[in-house]
C-alpha positions in Angstrom: 21.9 12.0 -44.0 18.3 13.1 -44.4 16.2 12.9 -47.5 13.2 15.2 -47.8 10.5 14.5 -50.3 6.9 15.2 -50.9 4.3 12.5 -51.4 2.5 13.6 -54.6 -1.0 12.5 -55.6 -1.3 10.4 -52.4 -5.1 10.1 -52.8 -6.8 11.4 -55.9 -10.1 11.9 -54.0 -8.7 14.0 -51.2 -9.8 17.6 -51.3 -7.4 20.4 -52.0 -7.7 22.0 -48.6 -7.0 20.4 -45.2 -9.8 20.4 -42.6 -9.0 21.2 -39.0 -10.4 18.7 -36.6 -11.6 20.2 -33.3 -11.4 17.6 -30.5 -14.7 16.9 -28.7 -15.2 18.3 -25.2 -16.0 15.3 -23.0 -17.2 15.1 -19.4 -14.3 13.1 -18.2 -11.0 13.6 -16.4 -8.8 12.3 -19.2 -9.3 10.7 -22.6 -7.5 9.5 -25.6 -8.4 8.0 -29.0 -5.8 6.0 -31.0 -5.6 4.2 -34.3 -5.1 0.5 -33.5 -2.7 -0.3 -36.3 -0.3 2.6 -35.9 -0.8 3.5 -32.3 -1.3 7.1 -33.5 -3.1 9.5 -31.2 -6.0 11.2 -32.9 -7.3 13.3 -30.1 -6.4 13.5 -26.4 -6.8 15.3 -23.2 -4.6 14.9 -20.1 -3.4 11.6 -21.7 -0.2 11.5 -19.6 -1.7 12.4 -16.3 -1.3 9.7 -13.7 -4.6 8.1 -12.7 -5.8 5.2 -10.6 -6.6 2.6 -13.3 -9.1 0.6 -11.2 -10.2 -2.6 -13.0 -8.5 -1.5 -16.2 -5.5 -3.1 -14.5 -7.0 -6.4 -15.5 -5.9 -5.9 -19.0 -2.3 -6.5 -17.9 -3.4 -9.5 -15.8 -5.1 -10.9 -18.9 -2.0 -10.1 -21.1 0.3 -12.2 -18.8 -2.3 -14.9 -18.5 -2.6 -15.2 -22.3 1.2 -15.2 -22.6 1.4 -18.1 -20.0 -1.1 -20.0 -22.1 0.9 -19.4 -25.3 4.2 -20.5 -23.6 2.6 -23.6 -22.2 3.0 -22.6 -18.5 -0.8 -22.8 -18.2 -3.5 -24.9 -19.8 -7.0 -23.8 -20.3 -8.4 -27.0 -18.7 -5.9 -26.9 -15.8 -7.6 -27.0 -12.4 -6.5 -24.1 -10.1 -6.5 -24.3 -6.3 -8.5 -21.5 -4.9 -6.6 -19.8 -2.0 -8.4 -18.2 1.0 -7.0 -14.8 -0.3 -8.6 -15.3 -3.7 -11.8 -16.6 -2.1 -12.2 -13.5 0.2 -11.1 -10.9 -2.4 -13.1 -7.7 -2.0 -15.0 -5.9 -4.7 -16.3 -7.5 -7.9 -16.2 -11.3 -7.9 -17.0 -14.4 -9.9 -17.7 -16.3 -6.6 -15.1 -19.0 -6.8 -15.0 -21.4 -3.9 -12.1 -23.4 -2.4 -14.5 -26.4 -2.3 -15.4 -26.2 -6.0 -12.9 -27.0 -8.8 -12.3 -24.2 -11.2 -10.2 -24.2 -14.4 -8.0 -21.6 -15.9 -10.5 -21.2 -18.8 -13.3 -20.5 -16.3 -11.2 -18.0 -14.4 -10.4 -16.1 -17.7 -14.1 -15.8 -18.4 -14.7 -14.6 -14.8 -11.8 -12.1 -15.0 -12.9 -10.6 -18.4 -16.7 -10.7 -18.4 -17.4 -10.5 -14.7 -14.4 -8.5 -13.7 -13.8 -10.9 -10.8 -11.1 -9.8 -8.4 -11.1 -13.3 -7.0 -10.4 -14.7 -10.5 -7.5 -12.3 -11.0 -5.8 -13.3 -7.7 -6.3 -17.0 -8.5 -4.7 -16.6 -11.9 -1.8 -14.5 -10.5 -1.1 -17.2 -7.9 -1.3 -20.0 -10.5 1.2 -18.1 -12.7 3.7 -16.6 -10.2 3.0 -18.3 -6.9 1.7 -15.1 -5.2 0.0 -11.9 -6.2 3.1 -9.9 -5.1 5.4 -11.9 -7.4 2.8 -11.5 -10.2 2.8 -7.8 -9.7 6.6 -7.8 -10.3 6.0 -9.6 -13.6 3.4 -7.0 -14.5 5.9 -4.2 -14.0 8.5 -6.0 -16.1 6.0 -6.5 -18.9 4.9 -2.9 -18.7 8.5 -1.8 -19.3 8.9 -4.2 -22.2 5.7 -2.8 -23.8 6.9 0.8 -23.3 4.3 1.8 -20.6 6.6 4.4 -19.2 4.2 5.9 -16.6 2.6 2.7 -15.2 3.2 0.9 -11.9 1.4 -2.1 -10.5 1.2 -3.5 -7.0 -1.7 -5.9 -7.5 -3.5 -7.9 -10.2 -7.0 -6.4 -9.6 -6.7 -2.7 -9.6 -7.8 -2.3 -6.0 -6.7 1.2 -4.8 -3.1 1.7 -3.7 -1.1 5.0 -3.8 1.7 3.2 -5.7 -0.6 1.7 -8.3 -1.1 4.0 -11.2 -1.2 4.4 -15.0 -2.1 6.9 -17.7 -4.6 7.1 -20.6 -1.8 6.8 -23.0 -0.3 3.7 -21.4 -3.7 2.1 -21.1 -4.3 2.6 -24.8 -1.0 1.0 -25.6 -1.7 -1.9 -23.4 -5.1 -2.5 -25.1 -3.5 -2.2 -28.5 -0.9 -4.8 -27.5 -3.5 -7.2 -26.1 -5.6 -7.0 -29.3 -2.6 -7.3 -31.5 -0.7 -10.1 -29.7 -3.6 -12.3 -28.6 -6.5 -12.0 -31.2 -7.6 -15.6 -30.4 -8.4 -14.6 -26.8 -9.6 -11.0 -27.5 -12.9 -12.4 -28.7 -13.9 -13.1 -25.1 -14.2 -9.4 -24.4 -17.2 -9.2 -26.7 -19.2 -11.7 -24.6 -22.2 -10.1 -22.9 -22.6 -12.4 -19.9 -21.1 -15.4 -18.1 -22.5 -17.9 -15.6 -20.4 -19.5 -12.9 -21.5 -21.2 -9.7 -25.1 -20.7 -10.9 -24.7 -16.9 -10.9 -25.0 -15.0 -14.2 -23.4 -11.6 -14.4 -23.4 -9.2 -17.4 -20.4 -7.6 -19.0 -20.3 -4.1 -17.6 -19.3 -2.6 -21.0 -22.7 -1.1 -22.1 -21.4 -0.3 -25.6 -21.6 -4.0 -26.4 -25.4 -3.6 -26.5 -25.4 0.0 -28.0 -22.9 -0.3 -30.8 -22.5 -3.5 -32.8 -19.1 -2.4 -34.0 -17.7 -2.4 -30.5 -16.1 -5.7 -29.4 -14.4 -4.8 -26.2 -12.6 -3.8 -24.0 -12.8 -3.1 -20.2 -14.6 -1.0 -17.6 -13.2 0.2 -14.3 -14.5 2.0 -11.2 -13.4 3.1 -7.8 -14.3 6.2 -5.8 -11.1 8.0 -6.7 -10.9 6.8 -10.3 -14.5 7.4 -11.2 -16.2 5.5 -14.0 -13.7 4.5 -16.7 -13.9 2.6 -20.0 -11.5 1.4 -22.7 -13.5 0.6 -25.8 -12.6 -0.7 -29.2 -14.6 -0.4 -32.4 -13.9 -1.9 -35.8 -15.7 -0.4 -38.8 -14.7 -1.9 -42.0 -10.9 -2.4 -42.1 -10.3 0.3 -39.4 -10.1 -0.2 -35.7 -10.0 2.6 -33.1 -9.4 2.4 -29.4 -10.8 4.9 -27.0 -9.8 5.5 -23.4 -12.2 7.6 -21.2 -11.3 8.0 -17.5 -13.0 9.7 -14.6 -16.6 10.2 -15.6 -19.5 10.6 -13.1 -21.6 7.5 -14.0 -21.8 4.2 -15.8 -24.0 5.7 -18.4 -21.7 8.7 -18.9 -18.6 6.6 -19.6 -20.5 4.7 -22.3 -21.9 7.9 -23.8 -18.6 9.7 -23.9 -16.7 6.7 -25.2 -19.3 6.5 -28.0 -18.9 10.2 -28.8 -15.1 9.7 -29.0 -15.2 6.7 -31.3 -17.8 8.4 -33.6 -15.6 11.5 -33.7 -12.6 9.5 -34.9 -14.5 7.6 -37.6 -16.3 10.7 -38.9 -13.4 13.1 -39.0 -10.4 10.9 -40.0 -9.6 9.0 -43.1 -7.5 5.8 -43.1 -4.7 6.3 -45.6 -2.4 3.5 -46.8 1.0 5.3 -47.3 3.0 2.2 -48.2 2.2 -1.4 -48.8 4.0 -4.2 -47.2 7.6 -4.6 -48.5 7.2 -1.6 -50.8 10.5 0.2 -51.2 10.3 3.7 -49.6 13.9 4.6 -50.6 17.4 3.1 -51.0 20.2 3.9 -48.6 23.9 3.8 -49.3 25.7 0.8 -47.7 29.5 0.8 -47.1 31.6 -2.4 -47.1 28.7 -4.4 -48.5 28.3 -6.9 -51.4 26.0 -4.3 -52.9 26.2 -0.5 -52.6 22.6 0.2 -51.4 19.7 -1.4 -49.5 16.0 -1.0 -50.1 14.1 0.2 -47.1 10.4 0.1 -46.2 7.8 -1.5 -43.9 7.3 -5.1 -43.0 3.5 -4.5 -42.8 1.1 -2.2 -44.6 1.7 1.3 -43.2 -1.7 2.8 -42.7 -2.5 6.1 -40.8 -5.6 7.9 -39.8 -5.4 11.5 -41.1 -7.9 14.4 -40.8 -10.1 14.5 -43.8 -8.5 16.5 -46.6 -5.0 16.5 -45.0 -3.4 13.6 -47.0 -2.3 15.6 -50.0 -0.4 18.0 -47.7 1.6 15.3 -46.0 5.4 15.5 -46.1 7.8 12.7 -45.3 11.3 13.0 -44.0 13.5 9.9 -44.0 16.5 9.9 -41.7 19.2 7.3 -41.1 22.4 7.2 -39.2 25.4 7.3 -41.6 27.6 5.7 -42.5 25.6 2.5 -42.8 28.0 -0.5 -42.7 27.4 -4.0 -43.8 26.2 -6.6 -42.9 22.6 -5.5 -43.0 19.9 -8.0 -42.0 16.4 -8.0 -43.6 14.0 -6.6 -41.0 16.7 -4.6 -39.3 15.6 -1.1 -38.3 18.0 1.3 -40.1 16.0 4.5 -40.6 13.2 6.6 -39.3 10.3 8.0 -41.2 9.0 11.3 -39.9 5.6 12.5 -41.1 4.8 16.2 -41.1 2.0 18.5 -42.2 2.9 22.2 -42.5 5.9 21.6 -40.3 4.0 19.9 -37.5 5.3 16.4 -36.7 2.5 13.8 -36.8 4.7 10.9 -35.8 8.0 9.0 -36.3 8.1 5.4 -37.4 10.9 2.8 -37.7 11.9 1.8 -41.2 13.5 -1.6 -41.9 15.8 -3.1 -44.4 13.8 -5.1 -47.0 16.8 -7.3 -48.0 20.0 -8.7 -46.7 23.3 -7.0 -47.6 26.3 -9.3 -46.7 29.8 -8.0 -46.2 31.8 -7.4 -49.4 35.1 -9.2 -50.2 38.4 -7.9 -49.0 38.9 -5.5 -51.9 35.4 -4.0 -51.6 35.9 -3.4 -47.9 39.3 -1.8 -48.5 37.9 0.5 -51.2 35.0 1.6 -48.9 37.4 2.1 -46.0 39.3 4.5 -48.2 36.1 6.3 -49.3 35.1 6.7 -45.6 38.5 8.0 -44.8 38.1 10.8 -47.3 34.5 11.5 -46.2 
């Protein structure tokens, strides 16, 4: 069954006519801008094209490291043995030494701020025993997070034909890292870090140019070009930009800044539903009550082109018949958002209450009703 209804008077201040938003033309191979809360794509170009992710790979290395800390498999003050492989890692380094003790906490700083390949390998070995075993965990986590066009063979992003991702997957990964590990995400805003008497700056230039930017990660190889995932929070809104394959360090910062400014200037944040607000009620068969309230477990906020909110249409679809028991938080419907017939996105809707199974007579009556249906 599908219920179609129009959201009336969504925002009193929204103009009567929708504005079209022309995407910016960036000097980059691929780019994408998403709303952090919803994951909604605002503008994009070649977002699903496979690319070499370079050091943007380290977001997944960090994600698994933060998960290991949360699970107790690692401790921040734990001393890590530096292998010869980690010590001799090519590319960017934090300059760890087998003869000098280094802790997990120090390696995390070196991985994030200094983009140290040696730090990544040392963490991978501490977590999984070897970088190869760690790469298998990276791929498992990528599938769990829905990164459908990503494959890892190492923890650093050093070039390999079988090591790839896309702008869309990289944005989803950055979104997950910020959402799932806010206590660790603050490290991405640090501008420099000193280890082994060597101070290195964070390569994300936007940390100096835009005070609203608090992350995330740069990357570079000859094939990948200069890349940057950036995140900016202005007021209650956070946007994440992914810019891949620019020609210089300065260009990746400039184009990322343009993309973020475009999103904040041309889109409004619209709260469609509050947390636990009933969107509708759905018929329940064989339940102690005949209907269940459905909605969202968190505030449902979207970024919409300025002036488009009042033209928004909502289509709620659910699989019928819906049978008890129904558990609070269970996904039982899908909310589809449309403007003038164009689908903006589809979002899961959950039960806001429990509906236990009815008694024997109630179940029998509903069985009879279903038979006639």
